C-alpha positions as CSV (number, residue, x, y, z in Angstrom):
1,M,-27.1,-34.5,75.7
2,G,-28.9,-32.1,73.4
3,K,-30.1,-33.6,70.0
4,G,-27.8,-36.5,70.0
5,S,-26.2,-35.8,66.5
6,N,-22.5,-37.0,66.2
7,S,-23.1,-39.6,69.1
8,L,-23.4,-43.3,68.8
9,I,-23.9,-45.2,72.1
10,L,-23.4,-48.7,72.2
11,D,-25.6,-51.4,74.2
12,S,-22.4,-51.6,76.9
13,A,-23.1,-47.7,77.6
14,L,-26.8,-48.0,78.3
15,T,-26.0,-48.2,82.3
16,I,-24.5,-44.6,81.9
17,P,-26.8,-41.8,83.3
18,F,-27.7,-39.5,80.2
19,I,-29.0,-36.4,80.6
20,K,-30.9,-34.6,77.8
21,L,-31.5,-30.9,78.1
22,G,-35.2,-29.9,77.6
23,K,-37.0,-26.7,77.1
24,A,-35.5,-24.9,79.9
25,F,-32.4,-25.1,78.1
26,Q,-33.7,-23.6,74.8
27,S,-34.0,-19.9,74.8
28,I,-32.4,-17.1,73.0
29,A,-31.6,-13.5,73.8
30,Y,-30.0,-10.5,71.6
31,Q,-28.1,-7.8,73.4
32,N,-25.3,-5.2,72.7
33,G,-24.3,-6.9,69.5
34,Y,-24.4,-10.6,71.0
35,V,-26.9,-13.4,71.2
36,Y,-26.9,-15.4,74.3
37,A,-28.4,-18.8,73.7
38,K,-28.8,-21.9,76.1
39,A,-27.3,-25.1,75.4
40,G,-30.4,-27.2,74.4
41,T,-31.2,-24.5,71.6
42,S,-31.7,-26.0,68.3
43,V,-30.1,-25.0,65.1
44,P,-33.8,-24.2,63.7
45,Q,-34.3,-22.1,66.7
46,L,-31.2,-20.2,66.0
47,M,-31.9,-19.9,62.3
48,A,-35.4,-18.8,62.9
49,F,-34.3,-16.0,65.5
50,S,-31.5,-15.0,63.2
51,Q,-33.8,-14.2,60.6
52,K,-36.6,-12.7,62.6
53,E,-34.1,-10.2,64.2
54,G,-32.0,-9.6,60.8
55,L,-29.0,-10.7,62.7
56,S,-25.9,-12.9,60.6
57,G,-22.9,-14.7,61.6
58,L,-24.7,-18.1,62.4
59,E,-25.9,-19.3,59.2
60,F,-22.9,-21.6,58.5
61,M,-25.0,-24.2,61.3
62,S,-27.9,-24.4,58.7
63,G,-29.5,-27.5,58.1
64,V,-27.4,-29.3,61.1
65,P,-29.9,-31.5,63.1
66,A,-27.7,-30.5,66.5
67,S,-28.3,-28.0,69.6
68,L,-26.0,-25.3,70.4
69,G,-24.0,-27.3,73.4
70,G,-22.9,-29.9,71.3
71,M,-21.8,-27.8,68.6
72,I,-19.3,-25.8,70.9
73,A,-18.0,-28.7,72.5
74,M,-16.9,-30.3,69.1
75,N,-16.2,-26.9,67.7
76,F,-18.6,-27.6,64.6
77,G,-17.4,-26.1,61.3
78,C,-18.6,-25.4,57.9
79,W,-18.0,-23.3,54.8
80,D,-14.9,-22.1,56.3
81,R,-16.3,-21.1,59.4
82,C,-16.6,-23.0,63.1
83,M,-17.9,-22.2,66.6
84,K,-14.4,-20.6,67.7
85,D,-14.9,-17.8,65.2
86,I,-18.4,-16.8,67.0
87,V,-18.2,-17.7,70.3
88,E,-17.4,-15.1,72.9
89,S,-17.7,-16.8,75.9
90,V,-19.3,-20.0,77.5
91,D,-21.4,-20.9,80.8
92,V,-20.5,-24.0,82.4
93,F,-21.6,-25.9,85.7
94,I,-19.0,-27.9,87.2
95,P,-20.1,-30.4,89.7
96,K,-18.5,-29.2,93.3
97,K,-17.6,-26.1,91.9
98,G,-20.3,-24.3,90.6
99,F,-20.8,-22.2,87.5
100,V,-18.0,-20.8,85.6
101,T,-17.4,-18.5,82.4
102,F,-15.0,-19.6,79.9
103,T,-13.6,-17.0,77.7
104,N,-13.0,-18.1,74.0
105,E,-9.2,-18.3,74.2
106,E,-9.9,-20.5,77.6
107,C,-12.1,-22.9,75.3
108,N,-9.1,-24.4,73.7
109,F,-10.6,-24.7,70.4
110,D,-9.1,-26.7,67.9
111,Y,-10.3,-28.7,64.8
112,R,-13.6,-30.5,66.1
113,S,-12.2,-30.4,69.7
114,S,-12.4,-28.2,72.5
115,L,-11.7,-28.2,76.4
116,F,-15.4,-29.4,77.0
117,Q,-14.8,-32.8,75.9
118,S,-12.5,-33.9,78.4
119,L,-14.1,-31.5,81.1
120,N,-16.7,-32.8,83.8
121,G,-18.9,-30.2,83.2
122,L,-22.2,-29.4,81.6
123,I,-22.3,-26.5,79.1
124,I,-25.4,-24.2,79.9
125,G,-25.4,-21.8,77.4
126,A,-23.0,-19.1,75.3
127,K,-22.7,-15.6,74.3
128,L,-22.5,-15.6,70.3
129,A,-20.7,-12.6,68.1
130,I,-23.1,-11.8,65.4
131,S,-23.4,-8.8,63.1
132,H,-26.5,-6.4,61.8
133,S,-27.8,-7.4,58.4
134,N,-31.7,-7.9,57.3
135,S,-34.3,-10.8,57.7
136,K,-34.1,-11.1,53.6
137,A,-30.4,-11.7,53.2
138,V,-30.4,-14.0,56.1
139,K,-33.1,-15.8,54.9
140,E,-31.3,-16.0,51.5
141,T,-27.8,-17.4,53.1
142,I,-29.7,-20.1,54.7
143,N,-31.6,-21.4,52.2
144,R,-28.5,-21.3,50.1
145,Y,-26.7,-23.4,52.9
146,V,-29.8,-26.2,53.4
147,S,-29.8,-26.3,49.4
148,E,-26.2,-27.1,49.3
149,R,-26.2,-29.6,52.0
150,L,-29.2,-31.4,50.6
151,Q,-27.2,-31.7,47.3
152,K,-24.1,-32.8,49.0
153,Q,-25.4,-35.0,52.0
154,P,-27.9,-37.3,52.7
155,M,-29.7,-34.7,55.1
156,R,-33.0,-36.3,55.0
157,L,-31.8,-40.0,55.8
158,A,-31.1,-41.3,59.3
159,T,-27.4,-40.6,59.9
160,F,-25.5,-39.5,62.9
161,G,-23.5,-36.9,60.9
162,S,-19.7,-37.1,59.8
163,I,-18.0,-40.3,60.5
164,F,-14.6,-39.2,60.8
165,K,-12.4,-36.2,61.1
166,N,-10.5,-35.2,58.2
167,P,-6.7,-36.1,58.5
168,P,-4.1,-33.6,57.8
169,S,-3.8,-32.8,54.0
170,S,-6.8,-35.1,53.0
171,S,-10.4,-35.6,53.2
172,A,-11.9,-38.6,54.8
173,A,-14.7,-38.9,52.1
174,L,-12.2,-38.8,49.5
175,L,-10.2,-41.6,50.8
176,I,-13.1,-43.8,51.7
177,D,-14.4,-43.0,47.8
178,R,-10.9,-43.8,46.5
179,A,-11.2,-47.2,48.6
180,G,-14.5,-48.1,46.7
181,L,-16.2,-48.2,49.9
182,K,-18.9,-45.9,49.0
183,G,-22.3,-47.7,48.7
184,Y,-20.8,-50.4,50.9
185,Q,-23.3,-52.0,53.2
186,Y,-23.1,-54.3,56.3
187,P,-25.5,-55.6,57.0
188,R,-28.2,-52.6,57.8
189,V,-25.8,-49.7,57.9
190,R,-24.3,-48.2,54.4
191,I,-21.8,-45.7,53.5
192,S,-23.8,-43.2,51.7
193,T,-23.8,-42.8,48.1
194,A,-24.1,-39.4,48.6
195,H,-21.2,-38.5,50.8
196,A,-18.8,-41.2,51.6
197,N,-18.3,-39.7,55.1
198,F,-21.6,-40.3,56.1
199,M,-23.5,-43.6,57.2
200,E,-26.9,-44.7,56.8
201,N,-29.3,-46.6,58.8
202,K,-30.9,-48.8,56.3
203,G,-33.4,-50.6,58.7
204,K,-32.9,-50.6,62.3
205,A,-29.5,-51.2,62.4
206,S,-27.9,-51.7,65.4
207,S,-25.2,-49.3,67.4
208,K,-22.5,-52.6,67.2
209,E,-23.1,-52.9,63.3
210,A,-22.3,-49.1,63.1
211,L,-19.3,-49.6,64.9
212,D,-18.2,-52.4,62.9
213,L,-18.5,-50.6,60.0
214,I,-16.6,-47.8,61.5
215,Q,-13.7,-50.2,62.4
216,H,-13.7,-52.1,58.8
217,I,-13.4,-48.6,57.1
218,Q,-10.6,-47.8,59.5
219,Q,-8.8,-50.9,58.8
220,D,-9.2,-50.8,55.1
221,I,-7.9,-47.1,55.0
222,Y,-4.7,-47.9,57.1
223,N,-4.1,-50.8,55.1
224,R,-4.3,-49.1,51.8
225,Y,-3.1,-45.5,52.7
226,N,-1.2,-45.7,55.9
227,V,-3.6,-43.3,57.3
228,T,-5.6,-43.9,60.8
229,L,-9.0,-42.1,60.6
230,I,-10.2,-40.9,63.8
231,P,-14.0,-40.9,64.3
232,E,-15.6,-37.5,64.4
233,V,-18.8,-39.3,66.2
234,H,-18.2,-39.5,69.8
235,I,-18.8,-43.3,70.7
236,F,-20.1,-44.4,74.1
237,Q,-19.2,-47.9,75.0
């Protein structure tokens, strides 16, 4: 694990060993038109490096409390860009096989999906395609994206990110809002009033409470619209 974003860990999963990538997996370098970053590198670290070096292409990540490995695995996307657009290659350690490098095409990127969600391996780092800009322009773009997130999402509250993937030809947030569930609380988790596809921890809520609310929303939306909402958050149970 990196920052644990988009993860919901049930008590029943606490017997599973979890590995958190530490400082040895938090480095960034630039060479020959590419940024190479290790999997534990955080978004703030990537933004600081981009701004300092005047490199553009990573700004769409701005404001997300995540690390590179997880963003690659889920093919994170926002502002009409996703990881598929910038990943040149990914280095992975596979037990009993060793180190393997996957090209962009081999990563099987799809909407909030990639090969790495089913592969038994550990993302070590990735080569990312960027373009030259200048520090001022990069900073302005980062600040604009962060400002927009603050206006639209509960960034400063306890959330795990988006709850559901958007169904085809619709929006999970829009469906939840239309169903009157925006602001719904059970009992210590609440659907955010800022963005209906975010869930807020209102005070020492358990992972079971969060899962119960997820399942309640799924059932309600299916009953109303015959649409099955698929969780974007990775549920360990």
